C-alpha positions in Angstrom: 60.3 59.0 -130.1 63.4 59.2 -128.0 61.3 60.0 -125.0 59.3 56.8 -125.4 62.4 54.7 -125.7 63.8 56.2 -122.5 60.5 55.5 -120.7 60.6 51.9 -121.8 64.2 51.5 -120.7 63.6 53.1 -117.3 60.5 50.8 -116.8 62.6 47.7 -117.6 65.3 48.7 -115.2 62.7 49.3 -112.5 61.1 45.9 -113.1 64.4 44.1 -113.0 65.3 45.8 -109.7 61.9 44.8 -108.2 62.3 41.1 -109.3 65.9 41.1 -107.9 64.8 42.5 -104.6 61.9 40.0 -104.5 64.2 37.2 -105.1 66.6 38.3 -102.4 63.7 38.8 -100.0 62.5 35.3 -100.7 66.0 33.9 -100.2 66.2 35.7 -96.8 62.9 34.3 -95.5 62.7 30.7 -96.7 59.2 29.1 -96.2 60.4 26.5 -93.7 58.9 26.2 -90.2 61.3 26.6 -87.4 61.6 26.1 -83.7 63.8 27.6 -80.9 66.4 25.7 -79.1 65.4 25.8 -75.4 67.1 25.2 -72.2 64.9 23.3 -69.8 64.0 19.9 -68.5 64.3 17.0 -70.9 61.5 14.5 -70.1 61.6 11.0 -71.7 58.2 9.4 -71.9 57.2 5.9 -72.5 53.9 5.8 -74.4 51.6 2.8 -73.9 48.2 1.9 -75.2 45.7 0.5 -72.7 42.2 0.8 -71.3 40.2 1.6 -68.2 39.5 -1.3 -65.9 38.5 -2.2 -62.4 40.2 -4.2 -59.7 36.9 -5.8 -58.5 33.7 -6.7 -60.1 30.7 -9.0 -59.7 30.5 -11.6 -62.4 27.2 -13.1 -63.5 27.8 -16.6 -64.9 25.6 -19.2 -66.6 24.3 -21.9 -64.2 25.4 -25.5 -64.1 23.5 -28.7 -64.7 20.8 -27.0 -66.7 21.4 -28.6 -70.1 21.3 -26.5 -73.3 21.5 -22.8 -72.5 20.2 -20.2 -75.0 19.9 -16.6 -74.1 16.2 -15.5 -74.4 16.5 -12.0 -72.9 19.5 -9.9 -72.0 19.9 -6.5 -70.3 21.2 -3.7 -72.4 25.0 -3.4 -72.4 26.1 -0.4 -70.4 22.7 0.2 -68.8 22.2 1.2 -65.1 20.6 -1.6 -63.1 19.4 -2.0 -59.6 19.7 -4.9 -57.1 17.3 -7.6 -58.1 16.9 -6.5 -61.7 16.9 -9.3 -64.3 20.1 -9.5 -66.2 19.8 -12.7 -68.2 16.9 -15.1 -69.0 17.7 -18.4 -70.7 15.2 -20.4 -72.7 13.4 -22.8 -70.3 11.8 -25.0 -73.0 14.1 -28.1 -72.4 13.8 -28.0 -68.7 10.0 -27.4 -68.9 9.7 -30.6 -70.8 11.8 -32.4 -68.3 9.7 -31.0 -65.4 6.5 -32.1 -67.1 7.9 -35.6 -67.5 8.9 -35.7 -63.8 5.5 -34.5 -62.8 3.8 -37.2 -64.9 6.1 -39.9 -63.4 5.5 -38.6 -59.9 1.7 -38.8 -60.4 2.0 -42.3 -61.8 4.1 -43.5 -58.8 1.7 -41.9 -56.3 -1.2 -43.7 -58.1 0.7 -47.0 -57.7 1.2 -46.2 -54.0 -2.5 -45.6 -53.6 -3.3 -48.9 -55.3 -0.8 -50.8 -53.2 -2.2 -49.2 -50.0 -5.7 -50.1 -51.1 -4.7 -53.7 -51.8 -2.9 -54.0 -48.5 -6.0 -52.8 -46.6 -8.2 -55.2 -48.6 -5.9 -58.1 -47.9 -5.7 -57.2 -44.2 -9.5 -57.1 -44.0 -9.8 -60.5 -45.7 -7.3 -62.0 -43.3 -8.9 -60.4 -40.3 -12.3 -61.9 -41.4 -10.7 -65.3 -41.7 -9.0 -64.9 -38.3 -12.3 -64.0 -36.7 -13.9 -67.1 -38.2 -10.9 -69.2 -37.0 -11.1 -67.8 -33.5 -14.8 -68.5 -33.5 -14.2 -72.1 -34.6 -11.5 -72.5 -31.9 -13.7 -71.2 -29.2 -16.4 -73.6 -30.3 -13.9 -76.5 -30.4 -12.7 -75.5 -26.9 -16.3 -75.5 -25.7 -16.9 -78.9 -27.2 -13.7 -80.3 -25.8 -14.7 -79.1 -22.3 -17.5 -81.6 -22.2 -15.2 -84.6 -22.3 -16.5 -86.1 -19.0 -20.1 -86.3 -20.2 -19.6 -87.5 -23.8 -18.3 -90.7 -25.2 -14.6 -91.1 -25.5 -14.7 -91.2 -29.3 -16.7 -88.0 -29.4 -14.2 -86.4 -27.0 -11.3 -87.3 -29.3 -13.1 -85.7 -32.3 -13.6 -82.6 -30.3 -9.9 -82.5 -29.4 -8.9 -83.0 -33.0 -11.3 -80.1 -34.0 -9.7 -77.9 -31.4 -6.2 -78.7 -32.6 -7.2 -78.0 -36.2 -8.8 -74.7 -35.2 -5.7 -73.6 -33.4 -3.5 -74.6 -36.3 -5.7 -72.6 -38.7 -5.4 -69.6 -36.5 -1.6 -69.9 -36.3 -1.5 -70.3 -40.1 -3.6 -67.1 -40.6 -1.3 -65.2 -38.2 1.7 -66.3 -40.2 0.0 -65.5 -43.5 -0.9 -62.1 -42.2 2.6 -61.3 -41.0 4.1 -62.6 -44.3 1.7 -60.6 -46.4 2.4 -57.5 -44.4 6.2 -58.0 -44.9 5.7 -58.4 -48.6 3.4 -55.4 -49.0 5.8 -53.3 -46.9 8.7 -54.3 -49.2 6.6 -53.5 -52.3 5.6 -50.1 -50.8 9.2 -49.4 -49.9 10.3 -49.9 -53.5 7.4 -47.7 -54.8 8.2 -45.1 -52.2 11.8 -45.0 -53.3 10.7 -44.4 -56.9 8.3 -41.7 -55.6 11.2 -40.0 -53.7 13.4 -40.1 -56.7 10.7 -38.7 -59.0 10.0 -36.0 -56.4 13.7 -35.2 -56.1 14.1 -35.0 -59.9 11.2 -32.7 -60.1 12.5 -30.4 -57.3 15.9 -30.3 -59.0 14.4 -29.5 -62.3 12.3 -26.7 -60.8 15.4 -25.4 -59.0 17.3 -25.5 -62.3 14.5 -23.6 -64.0 14.7 -20.9 -61.4 18.4 -20.7 -62.1 17.7 -19.8 -65.7 16.8 -16.3 -64.6 19.9 -14.4 -63.4 19.3 -11.3 -61.3 21.8 -8.6 -60.3 23.1 -9.0 -56.7 24.0 -5.3 -56.6 23.3 -2.0 -58.2 25.7 -0.7 -60.9 26.4 -0.5 -64.6 26.1 -3.8 -66.5 28.9 -4.8 -68.9 28.5 -7.7 -71.3 31.5 -9.9 -71.6 33.0 -11.5 -74.8 31.5 -14.7 -76.1 34.6 -16.7 -77.0 32.5 -19.2 -79.0 31.4 -16.4 -81.4 34.9 -15.2 -82.4 34.8 -14.1 -86.0 38.3 -15.1 -87.0 40.0 -17.8 -85.0 43.3 -17.8 -87.0 43.9 -14.1 -87.3 43.1 -13.2 -83.7 39.8 -11.7 -84.9 37.4 -9.7 -82.7 35.3 -11.4 -80.1 31.8 -10.1 -79.8 30.0 -9.8 -76.5 27.0 -12.0 -75.6 23.7 -11.1 -77.2 20.2 -12.4 -77.3 20.0 -15.7 -79.1 23.6 -16.8 -78.3 24.2 -20.2 -76.7 26.3 -20.4 -73.6 28.2 -23.2 -71.9 27.7 -24.0 -68.2 29.6 -21.6 -66.0 30.3 -19.1 -68.8 30.8 -15.5 -67.6 28.0 -13.6 -69.3 28.2 -10.1 -67.8 29.9 -8.3 -64.9 29.0 -5.3 -62.7 32.3 -3.4 -62.1 33.0 -1.8 -58.7 33.7 1.8 -59.9 35.3 2.6 -56.6 38.2 0.4 -57.7 38.7 1.9 -61.2 42.2 2.0 -62.7 44.1 1.9 -66.0 45.8 -1.1 -67.4 48.3 -1.5 -70.2 50.9 -3.9 -71.5 54.5 -2.8 -71.3 57.1 -4.5 -73.6 60.2 -6.3 -72.5 62.4 -3.5 -73.8 60.6 -0.9 -71.7 60.2 -3.1 -68.6 63.4 -2.0 -67.0 62.5 1.7 -67.4 59.2 1.6 -65.4 58.7 1.1 -61.7 55.9 1.5 -59.2 55.3 5.1 -58.1 56.1 6.7 -61.4 53.8 9.5 -62.6 51.5 8.8 -65.5 49.6 11.2 -67.7 46.5 9.7 -69.4 44.6 10.7 -72.5 41.2 9.0 -72.4 39.5 9.2 -75.8 36.0 9.1 -74.3 36.7 11.9 -71.8 39.1 14.3 -73.7 38.2 17.5 -71.9 40.1 16.7 -68.7 43.7 15.9 -67.9 44.0 12.6 -66.1 46.8 11.7 -63.8 47.9 8.6 -61.9 50.8 6.6 -60.6 51.9 3.1 -61.3 50.8 0.8 -58.5 51.6 -2.6 -59.8 53.6 -4.4 -62.5 53.2 -8.1 -63.0 56.3 -10.1 -62.2 55.8 -12.5 -65.0 55.6 -11.8 -68.7 52.6 -12.8 -70.8 52.9 -14.0 -74.4 51.0 -11.9 -76.9 50.0 -14.0 -80.0 47.8 -11.3 -81.5 50.6 -10.1 -83.9 53.8 -11.3 -85.5 56.5 -11.5 -84.3 55.2 -12.9 -81.0 55.9 -10.6 -78.1 56.1 -10.8 -74.4 54.5 -8.1 -72.3 54.1 -7.3 -68.6 50.8 -6.1 -67.3 51.0 -2.7 -65.7 48.2 -1.0 -63.7 47.8 2.7 -62.7 46.0 4.1 -59.8 44.1 7.2 -60.9 44.1 10.5 -59.0 40.6 11.8 -58.5 39.0 9.6 -61.2 36.4 11.2 -63.3 32.9 9.8 -62.6 32.4 9.5 -66.4 35.1 6.8 -66.7 33.9 3.4 -67.5 35.7 0.0 -67.9 36.8 -0.7 -71.5 37.5 3.0 -72.4 40.6 3.3 -74.5 43.5 5.2 -72.9 46.9 6.4 -73.9 49.4 6.4 -71.0 52.5 8.6 -70.9 55.0 7.4 -68.2 57.7 9.8 -67.2 60.7 7.4 -67.4 63.5 10.0 -67.1 63.9 13.7 -66.4 67.1 15.7 -67.0 67.2 19.4 -65.8 69.0 22.3 -67.6 69.2 20.4 -70.9 69.1 21.7 -74.5 65.9 20.3 -75.9 64.8 20.3 -79.5 61.9 18.7 -81.4 62.7 15.3 -82.9 61.5 16.5 -86.3 64.4 19.0 -86.4 67.1 16.3 -86.6 68.1 14.8 -89.9 70.5 12.0 -90.6 73.0 12.9 -93.3 75.8 10.4 -94.1 75.3 8.7 -90.8 75.5 12.0 -88.8 72.8 13.8 -86.9 72.4 17.2 -88.6 70.2 20.2 -87.8 69.7 23.4 -89.9 70.4 26.6 -88.0 68.8 29.8 -89.3 71.4 32.6 -89.6 71.3 35.8 -91.8 68.0 34.6 -93.4 69.5 31.2 -94.5 69.6 27.7 -93.0 73.0 26.2 -92.5 73.7 22.6 -91.8 75.4 21.8 -88.5 76.4 18.4 -87.0 75.1 17.8 -83.4 75.7 15.2 -80.7 72.5 13.7 -79.2 72.5 12.7 -75.6 68.9 11.3 -75.3 66.0 10.5 -77.5 62.4 10.8 -76.2 58.9 10.8 -77.5 58.7 13.8 -79.8 61.9 15.5 -78.6 65.7 14.9 -78.2 68.4 16.3 -75.9 71.5 17.8 -77.5 74.8 17.7 -75.7 77.0 19.5 -78.3 76.5 21.6 -81.4 73.8 24.1 -80.4 73.1 27.0 -78.1 70.0 28.1 -76.4 68.0 30.7 -78.4 69.0 29.5 -81.9 66.3 28.7 -84.4 66.4 25.4 -86.3 64.4 24.1 -89.2 61.6 21.6 -88.6 61.8 20.4 -92.3 64.7 19.7 -94.5 65.4 23.0 -96.2 68.0 21.8 -98.7 65.6 21.3 -101.6 64.2 24.8 -101.0 67.6 26.4 -100.7 69.1 24.7 -103.7 71.9 23.0 -101.8 
């Protein structure tokens, strides 16, 4: 009986010792991730959100003076096209009706010209016939008048009057013929002007119809442009869809473009607060979502001198357009791809650098938790710089120390 009690007592002591050691072991290795304080270069980055773009492109726009424009056929967005390939076809129905009307009007005017010419020829023939008759009568009167010496005086006077009458008739016919010719020429001139106008209208309509088919002036990748009239939410800065078949376009509207991939670059807006920290020539690292398997590098080659107001969000901001020239651009890059730009704004050598997640604000002071003897101890530090994801410490830490990446106070019971 006594042996059993002693066994139970010894087992309890052993269990208590095990639990105590386990507790101490847990206290010495708190489950808090940590990082090492390192001595190296502190790099302050400015992170921007932008996209891939090109400096030059060929824009394909809707024609002018063609009336109502509705897209009948459209090349597939992002497809490879060759020079001369059809990019856009607009519905020709309206212009086809106009052309049919112009043709009908031209045929009508040409028929009027044919009738006028026929009437003119008929009138000329009639007058010529009358003139031949009048000449014959004048010649007969002249012949009769030439016998004045052998005929009585009264007969001679009759012959003279007949000759004068015949000559007068001939002059009258000449005048009528000239007058009729002038009138017919005037009528024909008016009809010819109507014909020329109808012909010009038809030619212009046919030219406008040919303009309804837009072809590519060069080879490349076609990119459809936004249709501003189809914006889904005008008040909230909603998305603007690209042109598609069935859409209507206004004269001169930019439908598509063929970017010159040899001029590819990255563009992003930089805020007023960061404008003074960027300048041309700075190195840029790019993360392009569509091509994530390659590191992309570049340099700032241009910053717009004037700010552009951004109304897409509140409060309204002012941004400067920034462009980056890429080093050895990947051939897979295409305009419109989303890119994250990291610009090296400042570099400080031989600095103590720690992750930004390791700094906690306690009572208005910057505090880190240093691991010593298995426990984390709070320590105030002085920060010299703040960057994207890291900070530079000027006082309070030494290289090689380990600090907590999460607040350990709840876990340590402090």
